[in-house]
C-alpha positions as CSV (number, residue, x, y, z in Angstrom):
1,M,30.1,-27.0,19.0
2,T,33.5,-25.9,20.1
3,K,34.9,-22.4,19.3
4,E,37.4,-24.1,16.9
5,M,34.4,-25.7,15.0
6,V,32.6,-22.4,14.9
7,D,35.5,-20.5,13.4
8,A,35.9,-23.3,11.0
9,T,32.4,-23.0,9.6
10,K,32.4,-19.3,9.6
11,S,35.6,-19.3,7.6
12,K,33.6,-20.7,4.6
13,T,31.8,-17.5,4.3
14,K,35.1,-15.6,4.6
15,E,36.6,-17.7,1.9
16,L,33.7,-17.0,-0.5
17,I,33.9,-13.2,0.2
18,E,37.7,-13.2,-0.2
19,E,37.4,-15.0,-3.6
20,Q,34.8,-12.4,-4.9
21,M,37.1,-9.6,-3.8
22,N,40.2,-11.1,-5.4
23,S,38.2,-11.8,-8.6
24,Q,37.1,-8.1,-8.7
25,E,40.4,-6.8,-7.5
26,I,39.1,-5.3,-4.4
27,R,41.5,-4.7,-1.6
28,K,39.6,-2.9,1.0
29,D,36.4,-4.0,3.0
30,L,35.0,-0.5,2.5
31,D,35.1,-1.0,-1.3
32,V,32.8,-4.1,-1.0
33,T,29.2,-3.0,-2.2
34,E,27.8,-6.3,-3.4
35,L,28.2,-9.9,-2.0
36,Y,27.0,-13.0,-3.9
37,L,26.5,-15.9,-1.4
38,S,23.6,-17.6,-3.0
39,N,23.3,-21.3,-3.4
40,Q,26.4,-22.2,-1.3
41,G,24.6,-24.4,1.2
42,L,25.2,-21.9,4.0
43,T,23.6,-22.6,7.5
44,D,23.3,-20.1,10.4
45,Q,26.6,-21.2,11.7
46,D,28.4,-20.6,8.4
47,L,27.6,-16.8,8.4
48,C,30.1,-14.4,9.8
49,D,29.3,-10.9,10.8
50,L,29.2,-8.6,7.8
51,G,29.6,-5.4,9.8
52,Q,33.1,-4.8,8.5
53,Y,31.6,-4.3,5.0
54,R,30.0,-1.0,5.8
55,M,29.4,0.1,2.3
56,L,27.5,-3.1,1.4
57,N,24.5,-2.1,-0.8
58,R,23.3,-5.4,-2.2
59,L,23.4,-8.9,-0.6
60,W,22.3,-12.2,-2.1
61,L,21.9,-15.0,0.5
62,N,19.1,-16.9,-1.4
63,G,19.1,-20.6,-2.0
64,N,20.8,-21.6,1.2
65,K,19.6,-23.4,4.5
66,L,19.3,-20.4,6.7
67,R,16.9,-20.3,9.5
68,R,17.8,-17.2,11.3
69,I,20.2,-14.3,10.4
70,N,21.8,-12.0,13.0
71,C,25.0,-10.8,10.9
72,L,23.6,-7.5,9.6
73,S,23.2,-5.4,12.7
74,I,25.1,-2.4,11.4
75,N,24.8,-2.8,7.6
76,Y,22.3,0.0,7.4
77,R,23.3,1.1,3.9
78,I,21.7,-2.2,2.3
79,T,19.1,-1.3,-0.3
80,E,18.5,-4.9,-1.7
81,L,18.3,-8.0,0.2
82,Y,17.7,-11.5,-1.4
83,L,16.8,-14.0,1.2
84,Q,14.3,-16.3,-0.8
85,D,14.4,-20.0,-1.0
86,N,15.8,-20.5,2.6
87,E,14.2,-22.1,5.7
88,L,13.8,-18.8,7.6
89,V,11.4,-19.2,10.6
90,S,11.7,-15.6,11.8
91,V,13.2,-12.3,10.8
92,G,12.9,-10.8,14.3
93,G,15.9,-8.3,14.9
94,L,17.1,-8.8,11.4
95,L,15.5,-6.1,9.4
96,Q,14.9,-3.1,11.8
97,P,18.5,-1.7,11.3
98,L,18.0,-1.9,7.5
99,T,16.0,1.2,7.2
100,S,17.4,2.0,3.7
101,L,15.9,-1.2,2.2
102,Q,14.1,-0.8,-1.1
103,V,13.8,-4.4,-2.4
104,L,13.4,-7.4,0.1
105,M,12.7,-11.0,-1.2
106,L,11.6,-13.4,1.4
107,H,9.5,-15.7,-0.5
108,N,9.6,-19.6,-0.2
109,N,10.6,-19.5,3.5
110,Q,8.8,-20.8,6.6
111,L,7.7,-17.5,8.0
112,T,4.5,-17.9,10.2
113,N,4.1,-14.7,12.2
114,L,2.7,-11.9,10.1
115,E,2.6,-9.2,12.8
116,E,6.3,-9.8,13.8
117,T,7.4,-9.9,10.2
118,I,5.8,-6.6,9.2
119,A,6.7,-4.9,12.5
120,E,10.4,-5.3,11.4
121,M,9.5,-3.1,8.3
122,K,7.6,-0.2,9.9
123,A,10.6,2.1,10.0
124,M,11.5,1.6,6.3
125,Q,10.5,4.6,4.3
126,A,11.9,3.6,0.9
127,L,10.8,-0.1,0.8
128,N,8.9,-0.4,-2.6
129,T,9.3,-4.2,-3.4
130,L,8.4,-7.0,-1.2
131,N,7.8,-10.7,-1.7
132,L,6.5,-12.9,1.1
133,S,4.6,-15.4,-1.1
134,Q,5.1,-19.1,-0.5
135,N,5.3,-18.5,3.3
136,P,2.6,-19.9,5.8
137,L,1.8,-16.3,6.9
138,A,0.6,-15.5,3.3
139,Q,-2.5,-17.7,4.0
140,E,-3.6,-15.5,6.9
141,A,-6.8,-13.4,6.5
142,E,-6.4,-9.9,5.2
143,Y,-2.7,-10.8,4.5
144,R,-2.4,-8.4,1.6
145,H,-4.4,-5.5,3.1
146,Y,-2.6,-5.8,6.3
147,I,0.9,-5.4,4.6
148,I,-0.3,-2.5,2.4
149,H,-1.6,-0.6,5.4
150,H,1.4,-1.0,7.6
151,V,4.0,-0.6,4.8
152,P,2.6,2.4,2.9
153,S,5.7,2.9,0.7
154,L,5.1,-0.5,-1.1
155,K,4.5,-0.3,-4.8
156,L,5.0,-4.0,-5.6
157,L,3.8,-6.9,-3.4
158,D,4.3,-10.5,-4.3
159,R,5.0,-9.4,-8.0
160,Q,1.7,-7.6,-8.2
161,E,1.3,-3.9,-8.5
162,I,-0.6,-2.3,-5.5
163,L,-3.8,-0.7,-6.7
164,K,-5.4,2.5,-5.4
165,S,-8.6,0.4,-4.7
166,E,-6.5,-1.9,-2.5
167,R,-5.3,0.9,-0.5
168,D,-8.7,2.2,0.1
169,D,-9.9,-1.1,1.1
170,A,-7.0,-1.3,3.5
171,A,-7.8,2.0,5.0
172,K,-11.4,1.0,5.4
173,L,-10.2,-2.2,7.3
174,Y,-7.7,-0.6,9.6
175,Q,-8.6,3.2,9.9
176,Q,-12.3,2.9,10.2
177,E,-12.8,5.9,12.4
178,R,-10.9,8.0,9.9
179,Q,-12.9,6.6,7.0
180,A,-16.1,7.1,8.7
181,L,-15.3,10.8,9.1
182,L,-14.2,11.2,5.4
183,E,-17.5,9.5,4.3
184,T,-19.5,12.3,5.9
185,I,-17.9,15.0,3.9
186,A,-19.9,15.9,0.9
187,F,-18.4,16.9,-2.4
188,G,-19.4,19.4,-5.1
189,R,-19.5,19.7,-8.8
190,R,-21.1,22.0,-11.3
191,C,-24.5,21.0,-12.4
192,N,-25.0,20.6,-16.2
193,G,-28.5,19.8,-16.5
194,P,-32.0,19.9,-14.8
195,A,-32.6,18.4,-11.5
196,Q,-34.9,15.8,-12.9
197,R,-31.7,14.0,-14.3
198,A,-30.8,12.7,-10.9
199,K,-34.2,11.2,-10.3
200,D,-34.1,9.6,-13.7
201,Q,-31.0,7.8,-12.6
202,G,-32.7,6.3,-9.6
203,V,-30.8,8.4,-6.9
204,V,-32.6,10.2,-4.1
205,S,-32.7,14.0,-4.7
206,E,-33.4,16.4,-1.9
207,S,-34.3,20.0,-2.7
208,R,-33.9,22.3,0.3
209,H,-35.4,25.7,-0.3
210,S,-34.2,28.6,1.9
211,L,-34.8,32.3,1.1
212,A,-34.3,33.5,-2.4
213,S,-30.8,31.9,-2.8
214,M,-32.2,28.4,-3.7
215,V,-33.3,27.7,-7.1
216,S,-36.3,25.5,-7.9
217,D,-36.2,22.4,-10.3
218,K,-38.4,24.2,-12.7
219,E,-36.1,27.4,-12.8
220,V,-33.1,25.1,-13.5
221,A,-35.0,23.4,-16.4
222,N,-36.0,26.7,-17.8
223,H,-32.6,28.0,-17.8
224,F,-31.2,25.1,-19.7
225,S,-34.1,24.7,-22.1
226,S,-34.5,28.4,-23.1
227,P,-33.2,29.5,-26.4
228,P,-30.0,31.8,-26.7
229,R,-30.5,35.4,-26.2
230,G,-30.6,37.9,-29.0
231,T,-27.7,40.0,-27.8
232,P,-24.2,39.2,-26.5
233,E,-25.0,40.7,-23.2
234,E,-28.0,38.5,-22.8
235,A,-26.1,35.4,-23.7
236,V,-23.3,36.2,-21.2
237,A,-26.1,36.7,-18.5
238,E,-27.6,33.4,-19.4
239,R,-24.3,31.5,-19.3
240,A,-23.6,33.2,-15.9
241,V,-26.9,31.9,-14.5
242,Q,-26.1,28.3,-15.7
243,R,-22.6,28.5,-14.3
244,S,-23.9,29.6,-11.0
245,I,-25.9,26.5,-10.3
246,M,-24.1,24.1,-8.1
247,E,-24.8,20.6,-7.1
248,Y,-23.6,18.8,-4.0
249,S,-23.9,15.2,-3.4
250,H,-23.6,12.9,-0.3
251,F,-23.2,9.1,-0.1
252,D,-25.1,7.4,2.7
253,W,-22.5,4.6,3.4
254,S,-24.2,3.4,6.5
255,K,-26.4,1.3,4.3
256,K,-23.6,-0.4,2.6
257,P,-22.0,-3.6,4.1
258,R,-18.5,-3.4,5.2
259,A,-15.5,-5.1,3.5
260,E,-15.5,-7.9,6.1
261,E,-19.2,-8.7,5.6
262,R,-18.9,-8.7,1.7
263,R,-15.8,-10.9,2.0
264,M,-17.5,-13.5,4.2
265,N,-20.8,-13.4,2.1
266,K,-22.9,-12.1,5.0
267,N,-26.2,-10.7,4.0
268,I,-27.4,-7.8,6.0
269,E,-31.1,-7.8,6.7
270,G,-32.8,-4.8,5.5
271,S,-29.7,-3.5,3.6
272,K,-30.3,-1.2,0.7
273,Q,-28.3,0.1,-2.1
274,T,-26.2,3.1,-1.4
275,E,-28.3,6.3,-1.7
276,I,-26.9,9.6,-3.0
277,I,-28.5,12.7,-1.6
278,T,-28.2,15.5,-4.0
279,V,-28.7,19.3,-3.3
280,R,-28.6,22.0,-6.0
281,F,-28.5,25.7,-5.2
282,R,-27.2,28.9,-6.8
């Protein structure tokens, strides 16, 4: 294609932009904050560089025939970009400069490389809405968890709200060492009943007695089953004893199958239900 032909095709985009500027009575390029170029049958050759519109905030290019885009290298102010319903095969080099993006629509294209696509978004701190559905890459294993982990600012993915449980599952998949460390940390809560309650619920209870600071199960039961004291001082002392009893529980996650094993329906021989080891003391 000759230079004259290239200039002729790119003038199509220029004409569309000039029409919008005239209709909105905009005279300066720096006053352009929105451009509607959707459903115009635009191809890669039709797009001109949009760097002169430095205040551009929202851009609609959906519903065209675009395969690659390289006209937004310095439009770092864009917060909303609509590229759905095109023929995009790659976004390499397109999204990295757009660090202010909050909304990105890429559904119904031909994107196949999940890692390359998400790598373009890692510098985005404000991206909260992303749609990549109806792309070949959406069929990859762990597609949703992979995106949730690598783009933590997201709140809405493929028109579905990201749940806390999904973030936890993604962390278990891609931060296994950190999750293993967190799972070794016990947590505490106030004990509101005798130690036998935990046994009745089918969990493993472990009492570790050391010196006079530990309380036996019998003592705990006596404290909670005894009638109120006759004087206010005795009642206060009774409540203080009850409040001083603490309970710490620890989950043994080593006996629970990992997310990948559950997802692939693998049965681990000798696997047991997750045990909860509970310790009570004063």
